[in-house]
mmCIF file of the N, C-alpha and C atoms, coordinates in Angstrom:
data_MODEL
# 
_entry.id   MODEL 
# 
loop_
_atom_site.group_PDB 
_atom_site.id 
_atom_site.type_symbol 
_atom_site.label_atom_id 
_atom_site.label_alt_id 
_atom_site.label_comp_id 
_atom_site.label_asym_id 
_atom_site.label_entity_id 
_atom_site.label_seq_id 
_atom_site.pdbx_PDB_ins_code 
_atom_site.Cartn_x 
_atom_site.Cartn_y 
_atom_site.Cartn_z 
_atom_site.occupancy 
_atom_site.B_iso_or_equiv 
_atom_site.pdbx_formal_charge 
_atom_site.auth_seq_id 
_atom_site.auth_comp_id 
_atom_site.auth_asym_id 
_atom_site.auth_atom_id 
_atom_site.pdbx_PDB_model_num 
ATOM 1   N N  . UNK A 1 1  ? 72.191  79.169  86.623  1.00 0.00 ? 1  UNK A N  1 
ATOM 2   C CA . UNK A 1 1  ? 71.532  79.563  88.039  1.00 0.00 ? 1  UNK A CA 1 
ATOM 3   C C  . UNK A 1 1  ? 70.626  80.739  87.825  1.00 0.00 ? 1  UNK A C  1 
ATOM 4   N N  . UNK A 1 2  ? 69.555  80.848  87.635  1.00 0.00 ? 2  UNK A N  1 
ATOM 5   C CA . UNK A 1 2  ? 68.539  81.664  87.843  1.00 0.00 ? 2  UNK A CA 1 
ATOM 6   C C  . UNK A 1 2  ? 68.458  82.069  89.147  1.00 0.00 ? 2  UNK A C  1 
ATOM 7   N N  . UNK A 1 3  ? 68.397  83.719  88.934  1.00 0.00 ? 3  UNK A N  1 
ATOM 8   C CA . UNK A 1 3  ? 68.668  84.795  90.227  1.00 0.00 ? 3  UNK A CA 1 
ATOM 9   C C  . UNK A 1 3  ? 67.248  85.887  90.012  1.00 0.00 ? 3  UNK A C  1 
ATOM 10  N N  . UNK A 1 4  ? 66.552  85.902  90.786  1.00 0.00 ? 4  UNK A N  1 
ATOM 11  C CA . UNK A 1 4  ? 65.945  86.748  90.842  1.00 0.00 ? 4  UNK A CA 1 
ATOM 12  C C  . UNK A 1 4  ? 65.922  88.387  90.950  1.00 0.00 ? 4  UNK A C  1 
ATOM 13  N N  . UNK A 1 5  ? 65.501  89.316  90.425  1.00 0.00 ? 5  UNK A N  1 
ATOM 14  C CA . UNK A 1 5  ? 65.582  90.578  90.037  1.00 0.00 ? 5  UNK A CA 1 
ATOM 15  C C  . UNK A 1 5  ? 65.007  90.906  91.456  1.00 0.00 ? 5  UNK A C  1 
ATOM 16  N N  . UNK A 1 6  ? 65.380  92.049  92.450  1.00 0.00 ? 6  UNK A N  1 
ATOM 17  C CA . UNK A 1 6  ? 64.847  92.406  93.269  1.00 0.00 ? 6  UNK A CA 1 
ATOM 18  C C  . UNK A 1 6  ? 64.643  93.705  93.615  1.00 0.00 ? 6  UNK A C  1 
ATOM 19  N N  . UNK A 1 7  ? 63.810  94.292  94.267  1.00 0.00 ? 7  UNK A N  1 
ATOM 20  C CA . UNK A 1 7  ? 63.868  95.901  94.493  1.00 0.00 ? 7  UNK A CA 1 
ATOM 21  C C  . UNK A 1 7  ? 64.665  96.535  95.332  1.00 0.00 ? 7  UNK A C  1 
ATOM 22  N N  . UNK A 1 8  ? 65.246  97.445  94.957  1.00 0.00 ? 8  UNK A N  1 
ATOM 23  C CA . UNK A 1 8  ? 65.825  97.859  96.782  1.00 0.00 ? 8  UNK A CA 1 
ATOM 24  C C  . UNK A 1 8  ? 65.763  99.464  96.260  1.00 0.00 ? 8  UNK A C  1 
ATOM 25  N N  . UNK A 1 9  ? 65.260  100.038 97.245  1.00 0.00 ? 9  UNK A N  1 
ATOM 26  C CA . UNK A 1 9  ? 64.554  101.430 97.237  1.00 0.00 ? 9  UNK A CA 1 
ATOM 27  C C  . UNK A 1 9  ? 63.935  101.547 95.976  1.00 0.00 ? 9  UNK A C  1 
ATOM 28  N N  . UNK A 1 10 ? 64.685  102.409 95.005  1.00 0.00 ? 10 UNK A N  1 
ATOM 29  C CA . UNK A 1 10 ? 63.942  103.164 93.545  1.00 0.00 ? 10 UNK A CA 1 
ATOM 30  C C  . UNK A 1 10 ? 65.079  102.377 92.754  1.00 0.00 ? 10 UNK A C  1 
ATOM 31  N N  . UNK A 1 11 ? 65.931  101.384 93.100  1.00 0.00 ? 11 UNK A N  1 
ATOM 32  C CA . UNK A 1 11 ? 66.565  100.516 91.819  1.00 0.00 ? 11 UNK A CA 1 
ATOM 33  C C  . UNK A 1 11 ? 66.154  98.872  92.129  1.00 0.00 ? 11 UNK A C  1 
ATOM 34  N N  . UNK A 1 12 ? 66.595  98.457  91.350  1.00 0.00 ? 12 UNK A N  1 
ATOM 35  C CA . UNK A 1 12 ? 66.579  96.806  91.279  1.00 0.00 ? 12 UNK A CA 1 
ATOM 36  C C  . UNK A 1 12 ? 68.028  96.298  91.588  1.00 0.00 ? 12 UNK A C  1 
ATOM 37  N N  . UNK A 1 13 ? 68.245  94.807  92.195  1.00 0.00 ? 13 UNK A N  1 
ATOM 38  C CA . UNK A 1 13 ? 69.211  94.427  91.990  1.00 0.00 ? 13 UNK A CA 1 
ATOM 39  C C  . UNK A 1 13 ? 69.353  92.909  92.212  1.00 0.00 ? 13 UNK A C  1 
ATOM 40  N N  . UNK A 1 14 ? 70.261  92.077  92.523  1.00 0.00 ? 14 UNK A N  1 
ATOM 41  C CA . UNK A 1 14 ? 70.156  90.864  92.377  1.00 0.00 ? 14 UNK A CA 1 
ATOM 42  C C  . UNK A 1 14 ? 71.060  90.492  93.749  1.00 0.00 ? 14 UNK A C  1 
ATOM 43  N N  . UNK A 1 15 ? 71.156  89.567  94.001  1.00 0.00 ? 15 UNK A N  1 
ATOM 44  C CA . UNK A 1 15 ? 71.385  88.669  95.310  1.00 0.00 ? 15 UNK A CA 1 
ATOM 45  C C  . UNK A 1 15 ? 72.585  87.826  94.806  1.00 0.00 ? 15 UNK A C  1 
ATOM 46  N N  . UNK A 1 16 ? 73.893  87.929  95.134  1.00 0.00 ? 16 UNK A N  1 
ATOM 47  C CA . UNK A 1 16 ? 75.420  87.059  94.730  1.00 0.00 ? 16 UNK A CA 1 
ATOM 48  C C  . UNK A 1 16 ? 75.010  85.992  95.449  1.00 0.00 ? 16 UNK A C  1 
ATOM 49  N N  . UNK A 1 17 ? 74.835  84.699  95.491  1.00 0.00 ? 17 UNK A N  1 
ATOM 50  C CA . UNK A 1 17 ? 74.949  83.695  96.505  1.00 0.00 ? 17 UNK A CA 1 
ATOM 51  C C  . UNK A 1 17 ? 76.610  83.979  96.949  1.00 0.00 ? 17 UNK A C  1 
ATOM 52  N N  . UNK A 1 18 ? 76.762  83.763  98.626  1.00 0.00 ? 18 UNK A N  1 
ATOM 53  C CA . UNK A 1 18 ? 78.080  83.506  99.151  1.00 0.00 ? 18 UNK A CA 1 
ATOM 54  C C  . UNK A 1 18 ? 79.222  82.613  98.143  1.00 0.00 ? 18 UNK A C  1 
ATOM 55  N N  . UNK A 1 19 ? 78.676  81.740  97.863  1.00 0.00 ? 19 UNK A N  1 
ATOM 56  C CA . UNK A 1 19 ? 79.829  80.482  97.030  1.00 0.00 ? 19 UNK A CA 1 
ATOM 57  C C  . UNK A 1 19 ? 80.381  81.126  96.139  1.00 0.00 ? 19 UNK A C  1 
ATOM 58  N N  . UNK A 1 20 ? 79.116  81.961  95.270  1.00 0.00 ? 20 UNK A N  1 
ATOM 59  C CA . UNK A 1 20 ? 79.680  82.585  94.429  1.00 0.00 ? 20 UNK A CA 1 
ATOM 60  C C  . UNK A 1 20 ? 80.765  83.436  94.540  1.00 0.00 ? 20 UNK A C  1 
ATOM 61  N N  . UNK A 1 21 ? 80.006  84.373  95.272  1.00 0.00 ? 21 UNK A N  1 
ATOM 62  C CA . UNK A 1 21 ? 81.285  85.412  95.619  1.00 0.00 ? 21 UNK A CA 1 
ATOM 63  C C  . UNK A 1 21 ? 82.966  85.141  95.718  1.00 0.00 ? 21 UNK A C  1 
ATOM 64  N N  . UNK A 1 22 ? 82.611  84.029  96.498  1.00 0.00 ? 22 UNK A N  1 
ATOM 65  C CA . UNK A 1 22 ? 83.842  83.171  96.935  1.00 0.00 ? 22 UNK A CA 1 
ATOM 66  C C  . UNK A 1 22 ? 84.659  82.374  95.683  1.00 0.00 ? 22 UNK A C  1 
ATOM 67  N N  . UNK A 1 23 ? 83.953  81.830  94.664  1.00 0.00 ? 23 UNK A N  1 
ATOM 68  C CA . UNK A 1 23 ? 84.513  81.289  93.643  1.00 0.00 ? 23 UNK A CA 1 
ATOM 69  C C  . UNK A 1 23 ? 85.025  82.660  93.017  1.00 0.00 ? 23 UNK A C  1 
ATOM 70  N N  . UNK A 1 24 ? 84.304  83.534  92.851  1.00 0.00 ? 24 UNK A N  1 
ATOM 71  C CA . UNK A 1 24 ? 84.926  84.852  91.919  1.00 0.00 ? 24 UNK A CA 1 
ATOM 72  C C  . UNK A 1 24 ? 85.976  86.075  92.515  1.00 0.00 ? 24 UNK A C  1 
ATOM 73  N N  . UNK A 1 25 ? 85.873  85.585  93.811  1.00 0.00 ? 25 UNK A N  1 
ATOM 74  C CA . UNK A 1 25 ? 86.973  86.748  94.570  1.00 0.00 ? 25 UNK A CA 1 
ATOM 75  C C  . UNK A 1 25 ? 86.282  87.604  94.864  1.00 0.00 ? 25 UNK A C  1 
ATOM 76  N N  . UNK A 1 26 ? 85.514  88.029  94.973  1.00 0.00 ? 26 UNK A N  1 
ATOM 77  C CA . UNK A 1 26 ? 84.665  89.171  94.911  1.00 0.00 ? 26 UNK A CA 1 
ATOM 78  C C  . UNK A 1 26 ? 84.798  89.751  96.445  1.00 0.00 ? 26 UNK A C  1 
ATOM 79  N N  . UNK A 1 27 ? 84.905  90.688  96.918  1.00 0.00 ? 27 UNK A N  1 
ATOM 80  C CA . UNK A 1 27 ? 85.233  91.580  98.190  1.00 0.00 ? 27 UNK A CA 1 
ATOM 81  C C  . UNK A 1 27 ? 83.625  92.407  98.302  1.00 0.00 ? 27 UNK A C  1 
ATOM 82  N N  . UNK A 1 28 ? 84.119  93.911  98.529  1.00 0.00 ? 28 UNK A N  1 
ATOM 83  C CA . UNK A 1 28 ? 83.233  94.746  98.491  1.00 0.00 ? 28 UNK A CA 1 
ATOM 84  C C  . UNK A 1 28 ? 82.584  95.409  97.430  1.00 0.00 ? 28 UNK A C  1 
ATOM 85  N N  . UNK A 1 29 ? 83.312  95.529  96.190  1.00 0.00 ? 29 UNK A N  1 
ATOM 86  C CA . UNK A 1 29 ? 82.869  96.125  94.917  1.00 0.00 ? 29 UNK A CA 1 
ATOM 87  C C  . UNK A 1 29 ? 83.380  95.267  93.327  1.00 0.00 ? 29 UNK A C  1 
ATOM 88  N N  . UNK A 1 30 ? 82.736  95.459  92.356  1.00 0.00 ? 30 UNK A N  1 
ATOM 89  C CA . UNK A 1 30 ? 82.946  94.894  91.352  1.00 0.00 ? 30 UNK A CA 1 
ATOM 90  C C  . UNK A 1 30 ? 82.956  95.583  90.430  1.00 0.00 ? 30 UNK A C  1 
ATOM 91  N N  . UNK A 1 31 ? 83.597  95.379  89.404  1.00 0.00 ? 31 UNK A N  1 
ATOM 92  C CA . UNK A 1 31 ? 83.736  96.103  88.049  1.00 0.00 ? 31 UNK A CA 1 
ATOM 93  C C  . UNK A 1 31 ? 82.520  95.597  87.450  1.00 0.00 ? 31 UNK A C  1 
ATOM 94  N N  . UNK A 1 32 ? 81.634  96.857  86.679  1.00 0.00 ? 32 UNK A N  1 
ATOM 95  C CA . UNK A 1 32 ? 80.406  95.849  86.012  1.00 0.00 ? 32 UNK A CA 1 
ATOM 96  C C  . UNK A 1 32 ? 80.591  96.550  84.354  1.00 0.00 ? 32 UNK A C  1 
ATOM 97  N N  . UNK A 1 33 ? 80.202  96.042  83.747  1.00 0.00 ? 33 UNK A N  1 
ATOM 98  C CA . UNK A 1 33 ? 80.391  96.230  82.124  1.00 0.00 ? 33 UNK A CA 1 
ATOM 99  C C  . UNK A 1 33 ? 79.382  95.509  81.540  1.00 0.00 ? 33 UNK A C  1 
ATOM 100 N N  . UNK A 1 34 ? 78.804  96.419  80.472  1.00 0.00 ? 34 UNK A N  1 
ATOM 101 C CA . UNK A 1 34 ? 78.063  95.690  79.556  1.00 0.00 ? 34 UNK A CA 1 
ATOM 102 C C  . UNK A 1 34 ? 78.300  95.267  77.789  1.00 0.00 ? 34 UNK A C  1 
ATOM 103 N N  . UNK A 1 35 ? 79.128  93.667  77.953  1.00 0.00 ? 35 UNK A N  1 
ATOM 104 C CA . UNK A 1 35 ? 79.521  93.697  76.619  1.00 0.00 ? 35 UNK A CA 1 
ATOM 105 C C  . UNK A 1 35 ? 78.620  92.465  75.796  1.00 0.00 ? 35 UNK A C  1 
ATOM 106 N N  . UNK A 1 36 ? 78.630  92.947  74.789  1.00 0.00 ? 36 UNK A N  1 
ATOM 107 C CA . UNK A 1 36 ? 77.494  92.082  73.670  1.00 0.00 ? 36 UNK A CA 1 
ATOM 108 C C  . UNK A 1 36 ? 76.160  92.099  74.532  1.00 0.00 ? 36 UNK A C  1 
ATOM 109 N N  . UNK A 1 37 ? 75.589  92.971  74.773  1.00 0.00 ? 37 UNK A N  1 
ATOM 110 C CA . UNK A 1 37 ? 74.245  93.012  75.507  1.00 0.00 ? 37 UNK A CA 1 
ATOM 111 C C  . UNK A 1 37 ? 74.113  92.128  76.506  1.00 0.00 ? 37 UNK A C  1 
ATOM 112 N N  . UNK A 1 38 ? 75.419  92.030  77.676  1.00 0.00 ? 38 UNK A N  1 
ATOM 113 C CA . UNK A 1 38 ? 75.384  90.910  78.544  1.00 0.00 ? 38 UNK A CA 1 
ATOM 114 C C  . UNK A 1 38 ? 75.929  92.175  79.653  1.00 0.00 ? 38 UNK A C  1 
ATOM 115 N N  . UNK A 1 39 ? 75.348  91.518  80.974  1.00 0.00 ? 39 UNK A N  1 
ATOM 116 C CA . UNK A 1 39 ? 75.843  92.533  82.330  1.00 0.00 ? 39 UNK A CA 1 
ATOM 117 C C  . UNK A 1 39 ? 77.139  91.269  82.411  1.00 0.00 ? 39 UNK A C  1 
ATOM 118 N N  . UNK A 1 40 ? 78.431  91.965  82.754  1.00 0.00 ? 40 UNK A N  1 
ATOM 119 C CA . UNK A 1 40 ? 79.341  91.077  83.158  1.00 0.00 ? 40 UNK A CA 1 
ATOM 120 C C  . UNK A 1 40 ? 80.122  91.697  84.213  1.00 0.00 ? 40 UNK A C  1 
ATOM 121 N N  . UNK A 1 41 ? 80.553  90.918  85.436  1.00 0.00 ? 41 UNK A N  1 
ATOM 122 C CA . UNK A 1 41 ? 81.055  91.167  86.728  1.00 0.00 ? 41 UNK A CA 1 
ATOM 123 C C  . UNK A 1 41 ? 82.440  90.425  86.238  1.00 0.00 ? 41 UNK A C  1 
ATOM 124 N N  . UNK A 1 42 ? 83.309  91.765  87.034  1.00 0.00 ? 42 UNK A N  1 
ATOM 125 C CA . UNK A 1 42 ? 84.418  91.004  87.387  1.00 0.00 ? 42 UNK A CA 1 
ATOM 126 C C  . UNK A 1 42 ? 85.090  91.828  88.746  1.00 0.00 ? 42 UNK A C  1 
ATOM 127 N N  . UNK A 1 43 ? 86.042  91.402  89.272  1.00 0.00 ? 43 UNK A N  1 
ATOM 128 C CA . UNK A 1 43 ? 86.728  91.644  90.100  1.00 0.00 ? 43 UNK A CA 1 
ATOM 129 C C  . UNK A 1 43 ? 87.650  93.247  89.947  1.00 0.00 ? 43 UNK A C  1 
ATOM 130 N N  . UNK A 1 44 ? 87.175  93.628  90.964  1.00 0.00 ? 44 UNK A N  1 
ATOM 131 C CA . UNK A 1 44 ? 87.285  95.162  90.829  1.00 0.00 ? 44 UNK A CA 1 
ATOM 132 C C  . UNK A 1 44 ? 88.656  95.625  91.421  1.00 0.00 ? 44 UNK A C  1 
ATOM 133 N N  . UNK A 1 45 ? 90.048  95.572  90.228  1.00 0.00 ? 45 UNK A N  1 
ATOM 134 C CA . UNK A 1 45 ? 91.281  95.881  90.978  1.00 0.00 ? 45 UNK A CA 1 
ATOM 135 C C  . UNK A 1 45 ? 92.024  96.481  90.577  1.00 0.00 ? 45 UNK A C  1 
ATOM 136 N N  . UNK A 1 46 ? 91.283  97.991  90.211  1.00 0.00 ? 46 UNK A N  1 
ATOM 137 C CA . UNK A 1 46 ? 92.132  98.921  88.924  1.00 0.00 ? 46 UNK A CA 1 
ATOM 138 C C  . UNK A 1 46 ? 93.234  99.468  89.781  1.00 0.00 ? 46 UNK A C  1 
ATOM 139 N N  . UNK A 1 47 ? 93.324  99.655  90.649  1.00 0.00 ? 47 UNK A N  1 
ATOM 140 C CA . UNK A 1 47 ? 94.664  99.722  91.536  1.00 0.00 ? 47 UNK A CA 1 
ATOM 141 C C  . UNK A 1 47 ? 95.948  98.737  92.057  1.00 0.00 ? 47 UNK A C  1 
ATOM 142 N N  . UNK A 1 48 ? 95.371  97.833  91.688  1.00 0.00 ? 48 UNK A N  1 
ATOM 143 C CA . UNK A 1 48 ? 96.401  97.009  91.942  1.00 0.00 ? 48 UNK A CA 1 
ATOM 144 C C  . UNK A 1 48 ? 97.958  97.049  91.395  1.00 0.00 ? 48 UNK A C  1 
ATOM 145 N N  . UNK A 1 49 ? 98.616  96.910  91.990  1.00 0.00 ? 49 UNK A N  1 
ATOM 146 C CA . UNK A 1 49 ? 100.089 97.381  91.554  1.00 0.00 ? 49 UNK A CA 1 
ATOM 147 C C  . UNK A 1 49 ? 100.371 98.738  91.673  1.00 0.00 ? 49 UNK A C  1 
ATOM 148 N N  . UNK A 1 50 ? 99.498  99.890  92.023  1.00 0.00 ? 50 UNK A N  1 
ATOM 149 C CA . UNK A 1 50 ? 99.760  101.178 91.978  1.00 0.00 ? 50 UNK A CA 1 
ATOM 150 C C  . UNK A 1 50 ? 101.332 101.285 93.127  1.00 0.00 ? 50 UNK A C  1 
ATOM 151 N N  . UNK A 1 51 ? 100.899 100.728 93.969  1.00 0.00 ? 51 UNK A N  1 
ATOM 152 C CA . UNK A 1 51 ? 102.228 101.459 94.948  1.00 0.00 ? 51 UNK A CA 1 
ATOM 153 C C  . UNK A 1 51 ? 103.255 100.681 94.793  1.00 0.00 ? 51 UNK A C  1 
ATOM 154 N N  . UNK A 1 52 ? 103.779 99.518  94.422  1.00 0.00 ? 52 UNK A N  1 
ATOM 155 C CA . UNK A 1 52 ? 104.968 99.327  93.389  1.00 0.00 ? 52 UNK A CA 1 
ATOM 156 C C  . UNK A 1 52 ? 105.255 100.120 92.475  1.00 0.00 ? 52 UNK A C  1 
ATOM 157 N N  . UNK A 1 53 ? 104.307 100.655 91.226  1.00 0.00 ? 53 UNK A N  1 
ATOM 158 C CA . UNK A 1 53 ? 104.622 101.456 90.197  1.00 0.00 ? 53 UNK A CA 1 
ATOM 159 C C  . UNK A 1 53 ? 104.667 103.139 90.914  1.00 0.00 ? 53 UNK A C  1 
ATOM 160 N N  . UNK A 1 54 ? 104.373 103.432 91.945  1.00 0.00 ? 54 UNK A N  1 
ATOM 161 C CA . UNK A 1 54 ? 104.564 104.826 92.483  1.00 0.00 ? 54 UNK A CA 1 
ATOM 162 C C  . UNK A 1 54 ? 105.972 104.922 93.281  1.00 0.00 ? 54 UNK A C  1 
ATOM 163 N N  . UNK A 1 55 ? 106.608 103.762 94.026  1.00 0.00 ? 55 UNK A N  1 
ATOM 164 C CA . UNK A 1 55 ? 108.025 103.482 94.111  1.00 0.00 ? 55 UNK A CA 1 
ATOM 165 C C  . UNK A 1 55 ? 108.916 103.347 93.123  1.00 0.00 ? 55 UNK A C  1 
ATOM 166 N N  . UNK A 1 56 ? 108.861 102.680 91.962  1.00 0.00 ? 56 UNK A N  1 
ATOM 167 C CA . UNK A 1 56 ? 109.638 102.776 91.196  1.00 0.00 ? 56 UNK A CA 1 
ATOM 168 C C  . UNK A 1 56 ? 109.920 104.359 90.247  1.00 0.00 ? 56 UNK A C  1 
ATOM 169 N N  . UNK A 1 57 ? 108.435 105.136 90.054  1.00 0.00 ? 57 UNK A N  1 
ATOM 170 C CA . UNK A 1 57 ? 108.104 106.289 89.412  1.00 0.00 ? 57 UNK A CA 1 
ATOM 171 C C  . UNK A 1 57 ? 109.511 106.968 90.411  1.00 0.00 ? 57 UNK A C  1 
ATOM 172 N N  . UNK A 1 58 ? 109.354 106.805 91.883  1.00 0.00 ? 58 UNK A N  1 
ATOM 173 C CA . UNK A 1 58 ? 110.065 107.945 93.017  1.00 0.00 ? 58 UNK A CA 1 
ATOM 174 C C  . UNK A 1 58 ? 111.679 107.313 92.754  1.00 0.00 ? 58 UNK A C  1 
ATOM 175 N N  . UNK A 1 59 ? 111.522 106.536 92.697  1.00 0.00 ? 59 UNK A N  1 
ATOM 176 C CA . UNK A 1 59 ? 113.283 105.982 92.534  1.00 0.00 ? 59 UNK A CA 1 
ATOM 177 C C  . UNK A 1 59 ? 114.045 106.443 91.271  1.00 0.00 ? 59 UNK A C  1 
ATOM 178 N N  . UNK A 1 60 ? 112.563 106.631 90.222  1.00 0.00 ? 60 UNK A N  1 
ATOM 179 C CA . UNK A 1 60 ? 113.607 107.164 88.872  1.00 0.00 ? 60 UNK A CA 1 
ATOM 180 C C  . UNK A 1 60 ? 113.450 108.742 88.821  1.00 0.00 ? 60 UNK A C  1 
ATOM 181 N N  . UNK A 1 61 ? 112.797 109.311 89.804  1.00 0.00 ? 61 UNK A N  1 
ATOM 182 C CA . UNK A 1 61 ? 112.559 110.653 89.486  1.00 0.00 ? 61 UNK A CA 1 
ATOM 183 C C  . UNK A 1 61 ? 111.459 111.188 88.809  1.00 0.00 ? 61 UNK A C  1 
ATOM 184 N N  . UNK A 1 62 ? 110.677 110.397 88.489  1.00 0.00 ? 62 UNK A N  1 
ATOM 185 C CA . UNK A 1 62 ? 109.562 110.141 87.606  1.00 0.00 ? 62 UNK A CA 1 
ATOM 186 C C  . UNK A 1 62 ? 108.229 110.828 88.447  1.00 0.00 ? 62 UNK A C  1 
ATOM 187 N N  . UNK A 1 63 ? 108.703 111.018 89.097  1.00 0.00 ? 63 UNK A N  1 
ATOM 188 C CA . UNK A 1 63 ? 106.916 111.536 90.156  1.00 0.00 ? 63 UNK A CA 1 
ATOM 189 C C  . UNK A 1 63 ? 106.510 112.964 90.439  1.00 0.00 ? 63 UNK A C  1 
ATOM 190 N N  . UNK A 1 64 ? 106.998 113.815 89.657  1.00 0.00 ? 64 UNK A N  1 
ATOM 191 C CA . UNK A 1 64 ? 107.061 115.446 89.697  1.00 0.00 ? 64 UNK A CA 1 
ATOM 192 C C  . UNK A 1 64 ? 105.246 115.765 89.319  1.00 0.00 ? 64 UNK A C  1 
ATOM 193 N N  . UNK A 1 65 ? 104.842 116.446 90.154  1.00 0.00 ? 65 UNK A N  1 
ATOM 194 C CA . UNK A 1 65 ? 102.959 117.091 89.782  1.00 0.00 ? 65 UNK A CA 1 
ATOM 195 C C  . UNK A 1 65 ? 103.332 117.525 88.717  1.00 0.00 ? 65 UNK A C  1 
ATOM 196 N N  . UNK A 1 66 ? 101.906 117.359 87.663  1.00 0.00 ? 66 UNK A N  1 
ATOM 197 C CA . UNK A 1 66 ? 102.098 118.030 86.582  1.00 0.00 ? 66 UNK A CA 1 
ATOM 198 C C  . UNK A 1 66 ? 101.258 119.101 86.410  1.00 0.00 ? 66 UNK A C  1 
ATOM 199 N N  . UNK A 1 67 ? 100.261 119.196 87.671  1.00 0.00 ? 67 UNK A N  1 
ATOM 200 C CA . UNK A 1 67 ? 99.649  120.645 87.878  1.00 0.00 ? 67 UNK A CA 1 
ATOM 201 C C  . UNK A 1 67 ? 99.827  120.618 89.106  1.00 0.00 ? 67 UNK A C  1 
ATOM 202 N N  . UNK A 1 68 ? 99.285  121.996 89.648  1.00 0.00 ? 68 UNK A N  1 
ATOM 203 C CA . UNK A 1 68 ? 100.073 122.788 90.940  1.00 0.00 ? 68 UNK A CA 1 
ATOM 204 C C  . UNK A 1 68 ? 98.562  122.213 91.986  1.00 0.00 ? 68 UNK A C  1 
ATOM 205 N N  . UNK A 1 69 ? 97.735  121.652 91.693  1.00 0.00 ? 69 UNK A N  1 
ATOM 206 C CA . UNK A 1 69 ? 96.715  121.390 92.502  1.00 0.00 ? 69 UNK A CA 1 
ATOM 207 C C  . UNK A 1 69 ? 95.760  122.063 92.769  1.00 0.00 ? 69 UNK A C  1 
ATOM 208 N N  . UNK A 1 70 ? 95.729  123.284 91.826  1.00 0.00 ? 70 UNK A N  1 
ATOM 209 C CA . UNK A 1 70 ? 94.708  123.884 92.017  1.00 0.00 ? 70 UNK A CA 1 
ATOM 210 C C  . UNK A 1 70 ? 94.029  124.557 90.948  1.00 0.00 ? 70 UNK A C  1 
ATOM 211 N N  . UNK A 1 71 ? 92.637  124.628 90.831  1.00 0.00 ? 71 UNK A N  1 
ATOM 212 C CA . UNK A 1 71 ? 91.814  124.670 89.534  1.00 0.00 ? 71 UNK A CA 1 
ATOM 213 C C  . UNK A 1 71 ? 91.262  126.320 90.120  1.00 0.00 ? 71 UNK A C  1 
ATOM 214 N N  . UNK A 1 72 ? 91.552  126.960 89.032  1.00 0.00 ? 72 UNK A N  1 
ATOM 215 C CA . UNK A 1 72 ? 90.745  128.921 89.073  1.00 0.00 ? 72 UNK A CA 1 
ATOM 216 C C  . UNK A 1 72 ? 89.106  128.601 88.868  1.00 0.00 ? 72 UNK A C  1 
ATOM 217 N N  . UNK A 1 73 ? 88.444  129.117 89.380  1.00 0.00 ? 73 UNK A N  1 
ATOM 218 C CA . UNK A 1 73 ? 87.040  129.297 89.523  1.00 0.00 ? 73 UNK A CA 1 
ATOM 219 C C  . UNK A 1 73 ? 86.755  130.719 89.662  1.00 0.00 ? 73 UNK A C  1 
ATOM 220 N N  . UNK A 1 74 ? 85.474  131.328 88.965  1.00 0.00 ? 74 UNK A N  1 
ATOM 221 C CA . UNK A 1 74 ? 84.931  132.429 88.897  1.00 0.00 ? 74 UNK A CA 1 
ATOM 222 C C  . UNK A 1 74 ? 84.734  133.037 90.635  1.00 0.00 ? 74 UNK A C  1 
ATOM 223 N N  . UNK A 1 75 ? 84.903  132.124 90.944  1.00 0.00 ? 75 UNK A N  1 
ATOM 224 C CA . UNK A 1 75 ? 84.272  132.918 92.916  1.00 0.00 ? 75 UNK A CA 1 
ATOM 225 C C  . UNK A 1 75 ? 86.256  133.109 93.218  1.00 0.00 ? 75 UNK A C  1 
ATOM 226 N N  . UNK A 1 76 ? 87.439  132.728 92.524  1.00 0.00 ? 76 UNK A N  1 
ATOM 227 C CA . UNK A 1 76 ? 88.476  133.268 93.115  1.00 0.00 ? 76 UNK A CA 1 
ATOM 228 C C  . UNK A 1 76 ? 88.841  134.633 92.926  1.00 0.00 ? 76 UNK A C  1 
ATOM 229 N N  . UNK A 1 77 ? 88.494  135.153 92.033  1.00 0.00 ? 77 UNK A N  1 
ATOM 230 C CA . UNK A 1 77 ? 88.377  136.499 91.536  1.00 0.00 ? 77 UNK A CA 1 
ATOM 231 C C  . UNK A 1 77 ? 87.649  137.456 92.806  1.00 0.00 ? 77 UNK A C  1 
ATOM 232 N N  . UNK A 1 78 ? 86.372  136.977 93.215  1.00 0.00 ? 78 UNK A N  1 
ATOM 233 C CA . UNK A 1 78 ? 85.546  137.864 94.348  1.00 0.00 ? 78 UNK A CA 1 
ATOM 234 C C  . UNK A 1 78 ? 86.220  137.832 95.788  1.00 0.00 ? 78 UNK A C  1 
ATOM 235 N N  . UNK A 1 79 ? 86.788  136.657 95.933  1.00 0.00 ? 79 UNK A N  1 
ATOM 236 C CA . UNK A 1 79 ? 87.501  136.049 97.214  1.00 0.00 ? 79 UNK A CA 1 
ATOM 237 C C  . UNK A 1 79 ? 88.874  136.580 97.441  1.00 0.00 ? 79 UNK A C  1 
ATOM 238 N N  . UNK A 1 80 ? 89.137  137.067 99.099  1.00 0.00 ? 80 UNK A N  1 
ATOM 239 C CA . UNK A 1 80 ? 90.516  137.253 99.254  1.00 0.00 ? 80 UNK A CA 1 
ATOM 240 C C  . UNK A 1 80 ? 90.512  136.344 100.249 1.00 0.00 ? 80 UNK A C  1 
ATOM 241 N N  . UNK A 1 81 ? 92.087  135.860 99.781  1.00 0.00 ? 81 UNK A N  1 
ATOM 242 C CA . UNK A 1 81 ? 92.446  135.066 100.681 1.00 0.00 ? 81 UNK A CA 1 
ATOM 243 C C  . UNK A 1 81 ? 93.632  135.566 102.000 1.00 0.00 ? 81 UNK A C  1 
# 
């Protein structure tokens, strides 16, 4: 299938037909990669299964924070909390 590249603001893009979106299971976002000089779009499911993993970690008491959540910067020296 040939699809024209269209101008979108200062960028360019393509329109993916609804039937293709449905066949691929695409929703609001996709993963985009370059492989062997080709553009490859795939489902964006990075966080799939995270909830179950977190529950398992909590059950095994393996969910402690590795850092305290604060990152010091040069401004911390001048600022009084």
